C-alpha positions as CSV (number, residue, x, y, z in Angstrom):
1,M,64.7,89.4,73.9
2,N,68.1,88.3,75.1
3,H,69.7,90.5,72.6
4,Q,67.7,93.5,73.5
5,A,68.5,92.6,77.0
6,R,72.4,92.9,76.4
7,R,72.1,95.9,74.6
8,I,70.6,97.8,77.4
9,G,73.1,96.1,79.7
10,F,75.9,97.4,77.6
11,A,74.5,100.9,77.5
12,S,74.1,100.9,81.2
13,L,77.8,99.8,81.7
14,L,79.0,102.5,79.4
15,T,76.9,105.0,81.1
16,G,78.3,104.0,84.5
17,L,81.9,104.5,83.1
18,V,81.6,107.6,81.7
19,S,80.0,108.6,85.1
20,L,83.0,107.3,86.7
21,L,85.6,109.1,84.5
22,L,83.6,112.2,85.0
23,L,83.8,111.9,88.6
24,F,87.4,111.2,88.3
25,L,88.2,114.2,86.2
26,S,86.1,116.4,88.6
27,G,88.3,115.0,91.6
28,C,91.7,115.9,89.6
29,Q,90.3,119.3,89.2
30,Q,89.4,119.7,92.5
31,Q,92.9,118.8,93.4
32,D,94.6,121.0,90.9
33,N,92.6,124.0,92.2
34,A,93.2,123.2,96.0
35,S,95.5,125.3,97.9
36,P,99.5,124.1,97.8
37,G,99.5,123.9,101.4
38,A,96.7,121.2,101.6
39,A,99.1,118.9,99.4
40,V,102.3,119.7,100.7
41,P,103.4,120.1,104.2
42,A,104.5,123.6,105.3
43,R,108.1,124.5,105.2
44,T,110.0,126.8,107.6
45,S,112.5,129.1,106.2
46,I,115.3,130.3,108.0
47,T,118.1,132.5,107.4
48,A,121.8,132.1,107.7
49,L,124.1,134.9,107.8
50,I,127.5,133.2,107.4
51,W,131.4,134.6,107.5
52,A,132.7,132.2,104.8
53,P,135.8,134.1,102.8
54,D,137.1,131.1,101.5
55,W,134.5,128.3,101.6
56,P,131.1,129.8,100.2
57,E,130.7,126.7,98.1
58,E,131.0,124.1,101.2
59,M,128.5,126.1,103.1
60,L,125.7,126.1,100.0
61,Q,126.4,122.4,100.3
62,I,125.8,121.9,103.7
63,A,122.6,123.8,103.5
64,A,121.5,121.7,100.4
65,E,122.3,118.7,102.1
66,F,120.4,119.7,105.6
67,S,117.5,120.4,103.5
68,K,117.7,117.2,101.7
69,L,117.3,115.2,105.0
70,N,115.1,117.8,106.6
71,P,112.4,118.7,103.9
72,D,110.3,120.7,106.3
73,V,113.2,123.4,106.7
74,R,114.5,125.6,103.9
75,V,117.9,127.4,104.5
76,D,118.7,130.9,102.9
77,V,122.3,131.4,103.2
78,Q,123.4,134.7,102.9
79,F,127.1,135.7,103.1
80,M,129.0,138.5,105.1
81,I,130.9,140.8,103.5
82,G,133.7,143.5,104.6
83,N,136.5,143.1,107.0
84,S,134.7,141.7,110.3
85,V,131.8,139.4,111.5
86,E,130.8,142.2,114.0
87,E,130.1,145.1,111.2
88,N,127.6,142.7,109.5
89,I,125.9,142.0,112.5
90,K,125.4,145.1,113.8
91,P,123.0,146.7,111.3
92,R,120.7,143.7,111.4
93,I,120.3,144.0,115.2
94,A,119.8,147.8,115.0
95,S,117.2,147.1,112.3
96,G,115.5,144.2,113.8
97,N,116.3,142.0,110.9
98,L,117.8,139.2,112.9
99,P,119.1,136.0,110.9
100,D,118.1,132.7,112.5
101,L,121.6,131.5,112.5
102,V,124.8,133.6,112.3
103,S,128.6,133.4,112.4
104,V,130.0,135.0,115.4
105,N,133.4,135.6,117.1
106,P,134.0,134.2,120.8
107,N,134.3,137.9,122.1
108,A,133.0,140.2,124.6
109,Y,130.2,141.6,122.0
110,A,129.0,138.0,121.1
111,A,128.7,137.5,125.0
112,E,126.9,140.5,125.7
113,L,124.4,139.7,122.7
114,A,124.0,136.6,124.6
115,D,123.4,138.3,128.1
116,Q,120.7,140.4,126.3
117,G,118.8,137.6,125.1
118,I,119.5,138.2,121.2
119,L,121.4,135.0,121.0
120,A,120.3,131.8,122.1
121,D,121.7,129.2,124.8
122,V,122.9,126.3,122.9
123,S,124.1,124.2,126.2
124,T,121.4,121.7,125.6
125,T,122.8,120.7,122.4
126,S,125.0,117.6,121.1
127,A,127.4,120.3,119.5
128,W,128.0,122.2,122.6
129,N,128.5,118.8,124.6
130,N,131.0,117.3,121.8
131,M,133.1,120.8,121.8
132,L,136.4,120.4,123.0
133,S,136.5,121.7,126.9
134,P,139.4,124.1,127.0
135,L,137.3,125.9,124.1
136,K,134.1,126.2,126.0
137,G,135.1,129.4,128.2
138,D,135.4,131.4,125.0
139,W,131.8,130.7,124.3
140,T,130.5,131.3,127.8
141,S,129.1,134.8,128.7
142,R,129.3,136.4,132.2
143,Q,126.0,135.4,133.0
144,S,127.0,131.8,131.9
145,R,124.8,131.6,128.8
146,R,126.7,129.3,126.1
147,F,126.2,131.2,122.9
148,G,127.9,129.6,120.2
149,I,129.9,126.7,118.6
150,S,133.5,127.1,117.4
151,G,134.3,126.7,113.9
152,G,137.5,125.1,114.4
153,V,140.8,125.6,116.7
154,A,142.4,129.0,115.3
155,T,145.9,129.9,115.3
156,T,147.9,131.8,113.0
157,L,151.6,130.9,111.5
158,I,153.9,131.4,108.9
159,Y,153.6,129.1,105.9
160,Y,156.7,129.2,103.6
161,N,157.9,128.0,100.3
162,K,160.9,125.4,101.0
163,A,162.1,125.8,97.4
164,L,162.6,129.4,97.8
165,F,164.4,129.3,101.0
166,A,166.6,126.6,100.0
167,R,167.4,128.8,96.6
168,A,168.1,131.9,98.8
169,G,170.5,129.7,100.9
170,I,168.3,129.7,104.1
171,K,169.1,126.7,106.3
172,E,167.6,127.5,109.7
173,L,164.4,128.8,110.6
174,P,164.2,132.3,112.6
175,T,163.5,131.9,116.5
176,N,163.2,135.8,117.0
177,F,162.3,139.1,115.2
178,H,165.7,140.2,114.6
179,E,166.4,136.6,112.9
180,F,163.0,137.0,111.1
181,L,164.2,140.4,109.4
182,M,167.6,138.6,108.2
183,V,165.7,136.0,106.7
184,C,163.4,138.6,104.7
185,E,166.6,140.4,103.7
186,Q,168.2,137.1,102.7
187,L,165.3,136.3,100.4
188,K,165.0,139.8,99.2
189,L,168.8,139.6,98.0
190,A,168.3,136.4,96.1
191,G,165.5,138.0,94.1
192,F,162.1,137.0,95.9
193,T,159.6,138.8,97.6
194,P,159.8,137.5,101.1
195,I,156.2,137.8,102.6
196,M,152.6,138.6,101.5
197,W,151.1,141.8,103.4
198,S,147.2,142.2,102.7
199,G,146.8,145.8,103.4
200,G,143.5,145.5,101.3
201,F,142.1,143.0,103.7
202,P,143.1,144.1,107.4
203,N,141.3,141.4,108.9
204,M,144.6,139.1,107.9
205,L,146.6,141.8,109.5
206,G,145.1,141.7,112.6
207,N,145.0,137.9,112.8
208,G,148.6,137.7,111.8
209,P,151.3,140.6,112.9
210,F,148.7,142.5,115.3
211,S,147.7,139.5,117.2
212,F,151.3,138.1,117.5
213,G,152.7,141.7,118.4
214,F,150.0,141.8,121.3
215,A,151.0,138.3,122.2
216,N,154.8,139.3,122.5
217,N,154.7,142.8,123.6
218,V,151.3,142.6,126.2
219,V,150.3,139.3,126.9
220,A,153.8,138.2,127.8
221,R,154.3,141.0,130.3
222,E,150.8,141.3,131.8
223,P,149.2,138.0,132.9
224,A,145.9,139.5,133.6
225,W,145.6,141.4,130.3
226,K,142.2,140.0,129.6
227,Q,140.7,141.2,132.9
228,K,142.2,144.7,132.4
229,I,140.8,144.8,129.1
230,G,137.3,144.3,130.2
231,D,137.7,146.9,132.9
232,G,139.3,149.3,131.1
233,T,142.7,149.3,133.2
234,L,144.8,147.8,130.8
235,D,147.5,150.9,129.3
236,L,147.9,150.2,125.4
237,N,149.3,153.8,125.2
238,T,152.9,152.3,125.6
239,P,155.9,151.9,123.5
240,E,155.4,148.3,123.4
241,V,152.1,148.8,121.9
242,A,153.4,151.2,119.0
243,D,156.1,148.9,118.5
244,I,153.2,146.4,117.2
245,F,152.4,149.0,114.6
246,A,155.8,149.7,114.1
247,S,156.7,146.0,113.1
248,I,153.6,146.0,110.8
249,A,155.1,149.0,108.9
250,L,158.4,148.1,108.8
251,M,157.9,145.3,106.5
252,P,156.9,147.4,103.2
253,Q,159.3,149.9,104.4
254,R,162.0,147.5,104.0
255,G,160.7,146.3,100.7
256,Y,160.0,142.8,101.9
257,V,156.5,143.0,100.7
258,Q,154.7,142.5,97.3
259,D,153.7,145.6,95.3
260,A,150.7,147.3,95.7
261,F,150.2,145.6,99.0
262,M,147.5,148.0,100.1
263,A,145.2,146.6,97.4
264,T,145.6,143.0,98.3
265,D,142.7,141.4,99.4
266,Y,142.2,138.1,100.8
267,D,141.7,135.7,97.9
268,E,144.8,137.3,96.1
269,G,147.0,137.0,99.1
270,I,146.6,133.4,98.9
271,R,147.0,133.1,95.1
272,L,150.2,135.1,95.5
273,F,151.7,132.5,97.7
274,K,150.6,129.6,95.7
275,D,151.6,131.2,92.5
276,G,155.2,131.4,94.1
277,K,155.4,135.1,93.8
278,V,155.9,135.5,97.6
279,A,158.1,133.5,99.8
280,M,156.1,133.4,103.1
281,A,152.4,134.1,104.3
282,F,151.4,135.0,107.6
283,H,148.0,133.2,107.6
284,G,145.6,131.2,109.7
285,S,145.0,127.5,110.2
286,W,141.8,127.9,108.5
287,A,143.4,128.2,105.1
288,A,145.7,125.4,105.7
289,G,143.4,123.6,102.7
290,H,144.4,126.3,100.4
291,L,147.9,127.0,101.6
292,L,149.3,123.6,102.0
293,H,148.0,121.8,99.0
294,G,148.0,122.0,95.1
295,N,151.3,123.6,94.8
296,P,154.3,123.1,92.6
297,F,156.6,123.6,95.8
298,E,156.6,122.0,99.3
299,V,155.2,123.9,101.9
300,G,156.4,124.3,105.5
301,V,155.2,126.1,108.7
302,F,156.7,127.8,111.5
303,I,155.7,130.0,114.7
304,P,156.0,133.5,113.8
305,P,159.0,134.6,115.6
306,W,157.6,138.1,116.9
307,N,159.7,137.9,120.1
308,A,162.5,139.8,120.9
309,P,166.1,138.1,121.1
310,G,166.2,136.1,124.5
311,K,162.4,136.0,125.1
312,R,160.5,133.1,124.6
313,V,157.8,133.5,121.8
314,V,154.0,133.7,122.9
315,P,152.1,131.7,120.2
316,V,148.2,132.8,119.4
317,I,145.8,130.1,119.6
318,G,142.1,129.9,120.5
319,S,138.5,129.5,119.1
320,E,137.8,130.2,115.3
321,T,134.8,132.1,114.1
322,G,131.8,129.8,114.9
323,F,128.0,129.7,114.8
324,A,125.3,130.9,117.0
325,V,121.6,130.9,116.8
326,C,119.4,134.0,117.2
327,D,116.4,134.0,119.7
328,T,113.7,134.2,116.7
329,P,110.5,132.3,116.0
330,H,112.5,129.8,113.8
331,K,114.8,129.1,116.7
332,A,114.2,125.2,116.9
333,A,114.8,124.9,113.1
334,A,118.1,126.9,113.2
335,M,119.0,124.8,116.4
336,R,118.7,121.6,114.2
337,F,120.7,123.3,111.3
338,L,123.5,124.1,114.1
339,E,123.6,120.5,114.9
340,F,124.1,119.5,111.3
341,I,126.8,121.9,110.6
342,A,128.6,120.8,113.7
343,G,127.8,117.0,112.8
344,K,127.4,115.4,109.2
345,G,128.0,119.0,107.7
346,F,131.5,119.5,109.2
347,S,133.1,117.0,107.4
348,I,132.2,119.0,104.1
349,L,133.9,121.9,105.6
350,Q,137.2,119.9,106.5
351,R,137.4,118.2,103.1
352,K,138.7,121.8,101.9
353,R,139.9,123.4,105.0
354,Q,141.9,120.8,106.9
355,N,141.9,122.9,109.9
356,I,141.7,121.5,113.6
357,P,138.4,120.2,114.3
358,P,136.9,121.7,117.6
359,F,135.2,118.4,118.6
360,K,136.1,115.6,120.7
361,Q,134.6,113.2,118.2
362,G,133.9,113.8,114.5
363,A,131.0,112.6,112.7
364,G,132.8,110.3,109.9
365,T,136.2,110.9,108.6
366,L,137.6,114.6,109.4
367,A,140.4,115.4,106.8
368,S,143.1,117.5,108.7
369,D,146.6,117.8,107.5
370,Q,149.4,116.4,109.6
371,R,151.4,119.5,109.7
372,M,148.6,121.4,111.2
373,I,147.8,118.7,113.9
374,D,151.5,118.8,114.8
375,Y,151.8,122.5,114.8
376,T,148.8,122.9,117.2
377,N,149.9,120.4,119.5
378,M,152.9,122.2,119.7
379,V,151.8,125.6,120.3
380,S,149.0,124.6,122.9
381,R,152.0,122.9,125.3
382,Y,153.5,126.7,125.5
383,P,153.4,128.0,129.0
384,V,151.8,131.3,127.9
385,T,149.5,131.8,124.9
386,A,147.5,134.4,123.8
387,S,143.9,134.6,121.9
388,P,143.5,136.0,118.3
389,Y,142.7,139.8,118.0
390,Y,139.0,139.2,117.5
391,S,138.6,137.6,120.6
392,V,140.6,140.3,122.5
393,L,139.2,143.5,121.5
394,P,136.0,145.0,121.8
395,S,134.0,144.9,118.8
396,N,134.0,148.9,117.9
397,S,138.1,148.6,118.8
398,I,138.2,145.8,116.0
399,E,137.0,148.2,113.6
400,Q,139.3,151.0,114.7
401,L,142.1,148.7,114.2
402,H,141.6,148.1,110.9
403,R,142.0,151.5,110.1
404,L,144.6,152.3,112.5
405,M,146.8,149.7,110.7
406,Q,145.8,150.9,107.2
407,D,146.7,154.5,108.3
408,V,150.1,153.3,109.8
409,L,151.0,151.8,106.4
410,T,150.0,154.6,104.5
411,G,151.8,156.9,106.7
412,T,148.8,158.8,107.6
413,I,149.6,158.6,111.4
414,T,152.4,157.5,113.4
415,P,152.6,154.2,115.2
416,A,152.6,156.0,118.8
417,Q,149.4,157.7,117.6
418,A,147.8,154.5,116.6
419,A,148.7,153.1,119.9
420,R,147.2,156.1,121.8
421,R,144.0,155.9,119.5
422,L,143.5,152.3,120.4
423,D,144.1,152.8,124.0
424,A,141.3,155.3,123.9
425,S,138.9,153.2,122.2
426,V,139.4,150.2,124.2
427,K,139.1,152.1,127.4
428,N,136.1,154.0,126.2
429,E,134.6,150.6,125.4
430,A,134.9,149.1,128.9
431,K,133.5,152.4,130.4
432,M,130.3,152.1,128.0
433,H,129.5,148.3,128.1
434,Y,131.8,146.2,130.5
435,K,131.5,147.8,133.8
């Protein structure tokens, strides 16, 4: 009787265990068949359209670090191509295919986008509050919308190979354009190519010799230059502006630049300097990490002496290309990403770029080369300074300028013709948009 009862009890227990096992497997099957959204929180996907010609890996790392800390947001990074930020943005606006976060320049075009409601106001972010006060005016529209965060303090300068200068017997740095040409001639006679000219990437010609030519030939003579560009009253059809283009063309005419300079792009220009094939590079502070480090020679820097003898040089300094948020359905997530770029993510950029940060306080240790700090502090104390060309000219005139510089370099047009066409472009933009 007891033995029979034990057998019945064991059978009942076994039946119960089998039922539990079937119930468990049924639950697992139901879970497997459930929709992914039921098990995993929904993620917001944002698009970031970025201008990063020399730091794409760092931008991808920033996006990955952000998504790791913000698992509810996925960042799709897309990189701009071509010669300017504006030529990448315009087709996206025309087609209504806005990114959520975008690289922008601190110029009238971006400010107009802000006043049209395309770029969101970032004034409530900690990134805006932490940005250096002198830079905030660059990022404020006519309707007082704060439309972006600077990527750095931007200035252009000449990097030079101290070993080649010494071998050429150059003991003093040039302080005006006449002395600069003499230095170039001395380097050429010693068998060295004096300077890199990026004919294939006119963006750098704009940031370098055009910006400094404009600073010393226009800004030095006209204190109200910025207002007059805006209202269309600045006369650029002048011998002084023609001289800006003539100086750009003069370098290859005298044999002071590398062979095939019209095909030299951004990366190739940097390699030429780092390989010791050119003695100087007229480049931006944003390339300091590339140009100052990892070379078999010591590198120095000096202010491009685009001033006439007896005149004080006008340096170029302002805001670098920065970041803005578009007014899209994912604006809140994009704002979080903007805060990360300007916070923890900024140190990732600085480890490579070593530019001057645009912030009062950095998140962690920000690497900045002391030579760049000293240079920036020096030029910021000058009584008259000018802005980089991308924050000076209207967007369509920027694209026009690129073609004009290349046409002057190939001899298709004269410097005087280039000045006349640039003048017409700037005045036409003022008539159409800024009155």
